[in-house]
C-alpha positions in Angstrom: 1.1 -15.6 18.4 -0.8 -16.3 15.2 2.1 -17.6 12.8 1.4 -15.6 9.5 -2.4 -16.4 9.2 -2.7 -15.4 5.9 0.1 -18.0 4.8 -1.4 -20.7 6.6 -4.7 -20.3 4.0 -6.1 -23.2 2.6 -5.4 -26.6 3.3 -4.4 -30.0 1.6 -6.3 -31.9 -0.6 -6.2 -35.7 -0.1 -7.4 -37.5 -3.1 -8.1 -41.4 -2.5 -9.2 -43.6 -5.6 -12.4 -45.1 -5.2 -13.3 -48.6 -5.7 -15.3 -49.9 -8.4 -18.9 -50.9 -7.2 -21.2 -53.0 -9.2 -25.0 -51.5 -9.5 -28.0 -53.3 -9.0 -28.5 -54.4 -12.6 -24.8 -55.9 -12.5 -22.8 -53.2 -14.3 -19.6 -51.7 -12.8 -20.1 -48.4 -11.4 -17.0 -46.1 -11.1 -17.2 -44.2 -8.0 -15.7 -40.8 -8.3 -12.5 -40.3 -6.1 -12.7 -39.2 -2.9 -11.4 -35.5 -1.9 -9.6 -34.9 1.7 -9.1 -31.2 2.1 -7.0 -30.3 5.1 -6.6 -26.6 6.0 -3.3 -25.4 7.8 -5.4 -23.5 10.4 -7.6 -24.6 13.5 -10.5 -23.1 12.2 -11.9 -21.6 9.0 -10.7 -18.3 7.9 -11.6 -15.9 5.1 -9.1 -16.6 2.9 -10.3 -20.2 2.8 -13.9 -19.5 2.0 -13.7 -20.1 -1.9 -11.9 -23.5 -1.6 -14.4 -24.4 1.4 -17.2 -23.4 -1.4 -15.4 -25.3 -4.0 -15.7 -28.3 -1.9 -19.4 -27.9 -2.1 -19.3 -27.8 -5.5 -17.3 -31.1 -5.9 -20.1 -32.7 -3.3 -22.6 -31.8 -6.0 -20.8 -33.1 -8.5 -20.4 -36.6 -7.1 -17.1 -36.3 -5.3 -17.4 -37.5 -1.6 -15.4 -34.4 0.2 -14.3 -34.1 3.6 -12.9 -31.3 5.3 -9.8 -31.1 8.0 -8.4 -28.4 9.8 -4.9 -28.7 11.0 -2.6 -26.2 13.2 0.5 -24.9 11.4 1.7 -24.3 7.7 4.1 -27.4 7.7 1.5 -29.8 8.6 0.1 -30.1 4.8 3.7 -30.0 3.7 4.3 -33.0 5.8 1.4 -35.0 4.9 2.1 -34.7 1.2 5.6 -35.7 1.3 4.7 -38.7 3.6 2.2 -39.6 0.9 -1.1 -38.9 3.9 -2.2 -36.5 1.2 -2.1 -35.6 -2.6 -2.9 -32.1 -2.6 -1.6 -29.6 -0.2 -2.0 -26.0 0.1 0.2 -23.8 2.6 2.2 -20.2 2.8 4.2 -19.9 -0.3 7.1 -19.2 2.2 6.8 -23.0 3.9 6.3 -24.7 0.4 9.3 -23.1 -1.4 11.6 -23.4 1.6 10.8 -27.0 1.6 11.6 -27.1 -2.0 14.8 -25.3 -1.7 15.7 -28.0 1.2 14.9 -31.1 -1.0 11.2 -31.8 -0.4 9.6 -33.7 -3.7 6.9 -31.2 -4.0 6.0 -28.9 -6.9 3.7 -25.6 -6.5 0.6 -25.9 -9.1 -1.6 -23.1 -8.3 -1.5 -19.6 -5.8 -4.3 -19.9 -3.3 -4.1 -16.0 -2.6 -2.1 -13.1 -2.6 -1.5 -10.9 1.0 -4.8 -10.0 2.8 -3.0 -7.3 4.1 -3.1 -3.6 4.4 -0.9 -1.3 6.3 -2.5 1.2 8.4 -1.2 4.4 10.0 -2.6 7.4 12.0 -4.6 9.8 9.6 -2.2 12.5 9.6 0.3 10.0 8.0 -1.0 10.4 4.2 1.3 7.9 2.7 4.3 5.4 3.7 6.8 8.7 3.0 5.5 10.3 6.2 7.0 6.9 8.0 10.3 8.8 8.6 11.0 8.7 12.2 8.0 6.6 13.3 7.4 3.5 15.2 6.2 0.5 12.6 5.5 -2.9 14.3 6.6 -6.2 12.7 6.0 -9.5 14.1 9.7 -10.7 13.9 12.5 -10.1 11.8 11.8 -12.9 9.3 7.9 -12.6 9.1 5.0 -11.9 6.3 4.7 -8.5 8.1 8.2 -7.7 7.8 8.3 -8.7 4.0 5.2 -6.1 3.5 6.7 -3.4 5.2 10.0 -4.2 3.7 8.3 -4.0 0.4 6.4 -1.1 1.2 9.4 0.7 2.2 11.7 -0.1 -0.7 9.1 2.2 -2.8 10.3 4.8 -0.6 13.8 5.0 0.5 13.8 8.5 2.1 11.7 7.0 4.8 13.6 5.4 7.9 11.0 4.2 10.4 12.1 2.8 13.7 10.9 -0.8 13.1 9.8 -2.7 16.8 9.1 -6.3 17.0 5.8 -6.8 18.5 4.6 -10.4 18.1 1.1 -11.0 17.7 -1.6 -9.1 15.4 -3.7 -8.6 18.4 -0.7 -7.1 20.3 -0.1 -4.7 17.7 -3.5 -3.6 17.1 -3.6 -2.9 20.8 -0.4 -1.0 20.7 -1.6 1.2 17.8 -4.8 1.8 19.8 -2.8 2.5 22.8 -0.1 5.2 21.1 2.6 3.1 21.4 3.0 2.3 17.8 2.6 4.4 14.9 2.0 2.1 11.9 1.9 -1.6 11.3 0.5 -4.4 8.5 -2.5 -5.3 9.7 -4.7 -8.6 8.2 -7.9 -7.6 6.5 -10.1 -9.3 8.6 -8.6 -7.5 11.8 -9.2 -4.1 10.5 -12.6 -4.1 12.5 -11.2 -4.5 15.8 -8.7 -1.4 15.3 -11.8 0.5 14.2 -13.6 -0.4 17.2 -10.5 0.0 19.5 -9.1 3.5 18.3 -12.6 4.7 15.8 -11.2 7.2 13.0 -7.7 7.5 14.0 -6.1 5.1 11.5 -6.4 4.9 7.8 -4.5 2.5 5.2 -1.7 4.0 3.5 -0.5 0.8 1.9 -2.6 -2.1 0.5 -0.6 -4.8 0.1 -2.5 -7.3 -2.0 -3.2 -4.3 -4.8 0.3 -2.7 -4.6 2.0 -6.5 -4.4 -0.2 -8.2 -7.1 2.4 -10.3 -8.3 3.1 -11.7 -5.1 1.7 -15.3 -4.0 1.1 -15.4 -0.4 -0.3 -19.1 -0.2 0.2 -22.0 -3.2 -1.5 -25.6 -3.9 1.2 -28.5 -4.6 1.3 -31.8 -4.8 3.8 -34.5 -5.1 6.1 -34.5 -8.1 5.8 -38.1 -8.3 2.0 -37.7 -8.0 1.3 -34.9 -10.4 1.4 -37.0 -14.1 -1.1 -39.7 -13.5 -3.6 -37.4 -12.1 -3.6 -34.4 -14.1 -7.7 -34.7 -14.8 -8.6 -34.9 -11.2 -6.3 -32.3 -10.2 -7.6 -29.7 -13.1 -11.4 -30.8 -12.0 -10.3 -29.4 -8.5 -8.5 -26.3 -9.5 -11.2 -25.3 -11.8 -14.0 -25.8 -9.1 -11.7 -23.3 -6.6 -11.2 -20.8 -9.6 -14.9 -20.8 -10.2 -15.7 -19.7 -6.7 -13.3 -17.2 -6.6 -14.3 -15.7 -9.6 -18.0 -16.0 -8.0 -16.9 -14.0 -5.4 -16.2 -11.0 -7.2 -19.4 -11.3 -9.5 -21.5 -12.0 -6.1 -20.1 -10.5 -3.1 -23.4 -11.1 -1.1 -23.0 -14.6 -1.9 -19.5 -14.6 -0.5 -20.5 -12.8 2.7 -23.0 -15.6 3.1 -20.7 -18.1 3.2 -18.4 -16.3 5.6 -20.9 -15.8 7.8 -21.9 -19.8 7.6 -18.1 -21.0 7.8 -16.1 -18.7 9.9 -16.9 -18.9 13.6 -18.0 -16.1 15.5 -18.8 -13.4 12.3 -22.1 -11.9 12.0 -23.7 -11.0 8.8 -22.5 -7.2 9.2 -19.0 -8.4 9.7 -19.3 -11.0 6.7 -20.5 -8.2 4.3 -17.4 -5.8 5.7 -15.0 -9.1 5.0 -16.5 -9.7 1.7 -16.1 -6.4 0.5 -12.4 -5.6 1.9 -11.0 -8.8 0.3 -12.6 -8.5 -3.2 -11.9 -4.8 -3.7 -8.2 -5.9 -2.5 -8.4 -8.8 -5.1 -6.8 -11.4 -2.9 -7.8 -14.1 -5.0 -6.7 -14.3 -8.7 -9.2 -15.5 -11.0 -6.5 -16.9 -13.5 -5.0 -18.7 -10.6 -2.5 -16.1 -10.2 0.2 -18.6 -11.4 2.4 -17.2 -14.4 5.8 -16.6 -14.9 5.9 -13.1 -13.7 4.0 -14.1 -10.6 6.1 -16.9 -9.7 9.4 -15.1 -10.2 8.6 -12.2 -8.4 7.3 -14.2 -5.2 10.7 -16.3 -5.6 12.6 -13.0 -5.5 10.4 -11.4 -2.6 11.1 -14.4 -0.5 14.8 -14.4 -1.1 14.5 -10.3 -0.5 12.6 -11.5 2.7 14.8 -14.2 4.1 13.1 -17.1 3.8 15.3 -18.2 0.8 19.1 -18.5 1.9 19.7 -19.7 -2.1 18.4 -19.1 -5.2 15.4 -21.1 -6.4 14.4 -21.9 -10.0 10.8 -21.8 -11.7 11.6 -25.1 -13.1 12.5 -26.5 -9.7 9.6 -25.3 -7.7 6.6 -25.1 -10.0 4.4 -26.6 -12.5 2.6 -24.3 -14.6 0.7 -26.5 -17.2 -2.6 -27.5 -15.2 -3.6 -24.0 -14.7 -2.4 -22.8 -18.3 -4.5 -25.5 -19.6 -7.5 -24.3 -17.4 -7.0 -20.8 -19.0 -6.3 -21.9 -22.5 -9.5 -20.2 -24.6 -12.0 -22.6 -25.5 -12.3 -23.2 -29.1 -15.5 -22.9 -30.9 -16.8 -23.0 -34.4 -19.5 -20.6 -35.8 -20.7 -21.3 -39.6 -22.9 -18.9 -41.1 -24.7 -20.0 -44.5 -27.5 -18.5 -46.4 -29.7 -20.8 -44.4 -28.8 -20.6 -41.0 -26.1 -20.3 -38.4 -24.4 -23.1 -36.1 -22.1 -23.3 -33.0 -20.1 -26.5 -32.6 -19.5 -28.1 -30.2 -22.7 -28.0 -28.1 -21.3 -26.3 -25.0 -22.3 -25.2 -21.6 -20.9 -21.9 -21.7 -19.3 -20.2 -18.5 -17.4 -17.0 -18.5 -14.0 -17.4 -19.8 -12.0 -16.7 -22.7 -12.9 -18.3 -26.1 -11.5 -18.4 -29.5 -14.2 -18.1 -31.8 -13.3 -19.5 -35.9 -16.0 -18.2 -38.0 -16.9 -19.3 -41.2 -18.8 -16.9 -43.3 -19.9 -18.8 -46.7 -22.4 -15.9 -47.4 -22.2 -13.5 -50.6 -24.2 -10.6 -49.0 -24.3 -11.2 -45.3 -22.0 -11.4 -42.3 -21.5 -13.0 -39.0 -22.2 -11.1 -35.8 -21.6 -11.8 -32.1 -22.5 -9.4 -29.4 -23.5 -9.3 -25.6 -21.4 -8.1 -22.5 -18.0 -6.9 -23.2 -18.2 -7.9 -27.1 -19.3 -6.3 -30.3 -17.9 -8.4 -33.3 -19.3 -9.1 -37.1 -17.5 -10.1 -40.2 -19.3 -7.5 -42.5 -21.8 -8.1 -45.4 -19.1 -8.6 -48.3 -16.8 -10.7 -46.4 -16.3 -14.4 -47.2 -14.1 -16.8 -45.8 -12.5 -18.0 -42.1 -11.6 -15.4 -39.4 -10.4 -16.0 -35.7 -11.9 -13.9 -32.9 -10.5 -14.1 -28.8 -13.1 -13.0 -26.9 -13.9 -13.1 -23.3 -17.4 -14.1 -22.6 -19.3 -12.8 -19.4 -22.4 -13.9 -17.2 -25.4 -12.9 -19.6 -26.9 -13.2 -23.1 -25.2 -12.8 -26.1 -27.1 -12.7 -29.7 -25.1 -14.4 -32.7 -26.2 -15.5 -36.2 -27.3 -13.2 -39.4 -25.7 -9.5 -39.5 -28.7 -8.7 -41.8 -31.6 -11.1 -40.7 -33.0 -11.0 -37.4 -34.5 -14.4 -37.7 -31.3 -16.0 -38.0 -30.2 -15.0 -34.9 -30.0 -16.9 -31.9 -29.2 -16.8 -28.0 -26.2 -17.7 -26.2 -26.4 -17.8 -22.4 -23.3 -17.7 -20.2 -23.8 -19.0 -16.8 -21.5 -18.8 -13.8 -22.4 -22.5 -13.0 
């Protein structure tokens, strides 16, 4: 049986500080640090694809990146604790359990939310219809049990018969054979169920959508390593988040990567999985690491039996790096009677911005318009104002409200 495959998402990032080299002209050249990524699974899985794509992006920026695939969710934790790895990524349950037992690590970002859906026969229209039905779980304490119990907590009148059937493949066969009525199934396994029992089952509870605050896997580092390496940590996390955003902007690009990296996956299956995972919003584009996310996950882990004693947010997590990544970028927009300027000069990417608009004109105004944004100071306005805006991929127009010749184009690109 696969051990909670989703919670084994992502892997460990090992950062090795590269030595200073000397160029041909004799000048010192500081090589970028190597990034070693170790995943807690034997082969690439769909949940890991944005991180794999991020590794390609880091290589393009000059970071030497290598990928290693480990066997269990515990392996990255042990590697980080030993100092063999500086970054790790593993199931939230594994990491939080380790921290509760004294492991000197701290979570810094969510890797993904649960990529599971709970299925039942088509005549069961909602979880309320599971009363008396046979519902399969992997073990008494497992991800499938947690997801099942979280669902049933919303439908207290449903009292199903809980049956332990270890192994996702075994539960799928039991469903197809009529030995189970319902079970939590990984998104990537839904195709197998459809092939074995076409048209007989449907989704009654999308775990990722219904439990949007639940962190399934987290990225973590050693506590004594984080403060001296914040710049590198931010670079790596930003690369992952950029790829998670692009997964939603271009599912076809995600599908191509799934077909490329996940073994034995044809293009049709890759496209199906890309659509399923983006529809369920498995990857949080803001890091999925707010106080609400963390507290909800801690409560769920205790509810599910993964934590035997309470664990506080301050004990387990450092929100500061994801918070700095998500902080709005400041831009100063100045409008005079002759021109309009934006400072500093930036390569604009999708995200949150704060525009400080300084309008010194007497009979004109400053405007900013484009995808999702339409703002202006007004012709009679003089002074300084602040706009919080979210820029999306595309073209924006900024500058004079009245004079088209004093308008400029701002282009926002994903990369």
